[in-house]
Phi, psi and omega in degrees: 000105184269318180222167169234102186251326181201155174281327182305323184260003179270124181296153179304321181297323179289322176300315179298322179295318179296315181295321178295318178295320180297324178302321178293322181287340175302321181296322180296319182292344181259004177281160173298320176251110191262061185212135174223152186272030187300318184242033178300132180090351177270152180238125180247133178250126171266107186252095188246122179255004176224155178299147178199139173251297186293310187294311182295313180297321181295316177296321179296313180296318180300314181295319181291325177292338176267005177074019175279158171275141186234134173240122179263127183244128177241123183299330185292340181236031183238181179289353173302325180291344178264003177104005180293137182284163177300317182297314181294323177300313183291319179298323178292321176294320179294334177296342176272011175066053175282158179250331182209140179240124173260120185238134167241130186212146180289347183262125174302137179091358182298317180296318178296323178302319180300325183291347180282346180220350183280145167267340179286155169291153184231134173242129177278112178261021180122116178234101180057225178260023185276282182212163176215077191299320182290334175294317178296321180294318179289328175297317179296318180295324177296315179296319179301317182293323184272330185248344177085349180198167177247330181288143178080002179280147169260112183249122182249126179249125192234135169124226185278074182294320186306316186261006190261115172288331178296316181302317181294313180295317178298317180302310182297318183292308184295325176296315180299327184270006172097010176274157169263134186246133176240131176257135180220139179171174178295148183305329179292335180252005176216071185298159183303333184293346176292344178292344177283345179277163183284065180205156173272141177253124180225113184280343178267112185295324179301317178290323183299318186274354178303121177070018182286141173274325184220132171238123179251111180270144182243149177284143169289118183269075184301330181293342180259357183266120180239050181181183182275074181283332184227137174299317179191157176295327179300314180294320179299315179300318182296324187262333189229009174280138175276110182254175177300322179295318179289327176301324181291345178281340178288172172299150183303332179256016179294151182241154181246133182231163179199131181286347181077157354286148180277138167257091183299140180086357176247285179277334179230137171287159177301322181301315182285320181301325182260009182289151173300341179273358173276125182244030186296318179288331173297323177300320180297317178299315181295333180299321179295314181296317180297318181288329171298317180297314182294316178301314182297315182293321181289325184263007174074022179288154178254114182291000000 
């Protein structure tokens, strides 16, 4: 495993290895002293060209818990603002002898582009509307902890599917692991071509969540919308907000997830966001363990 660029191209066996490794790292994160020397002497760069709270912080904490050195790069205060290209930026960082680069970029394929000239390992932390592989892995680990398995699950992904890299990575992962995946959202944000993917498309949310084991709600990515995708937020809330009534349509032990940030009162009602069946903060915890596992496996650390 040289890089982690997408779930679509990651074999099922490798996904299982990452999840198994992450389970072990969960225990480390729950210790009083949360530090192991697995990656001592290694240098990890967080190269983020888009805002991030959970992903960037999670990668930083994961690397530090493995005893790696971490450099955080923000495009807004770098030479990128002076016109420096992505390639030149990365080559200059690599001249400082980095070992791994975690990149988030608005352009699909940016992480793969780095692998054409980088000697460092590369992790895709989100590239445009393409993929976000570690988010899918932490989602899977969360479901495993709460449900005990991934095969045979009904997983419903709801909302702005069109602009969501999370939706694509989750779809590929849960399908590979034997779950049935249902996509739900307004037709403008869930075009017909999604029917070619290994998932059922259901525009009626009430029908979609019937008997669901897992519902993953997505944020409306207004910053990526350059047209009339929605008549109004009021109509979107009426048709696609997960409410207490819709929660009751799921299986009694069904769980609710969200990659964050949450827009309370839009995709989730306050009642559901704070429900005991909401495992959103559990996802954040699992994110650190999953990223520790990926960093360790890519850099050859011994757990």
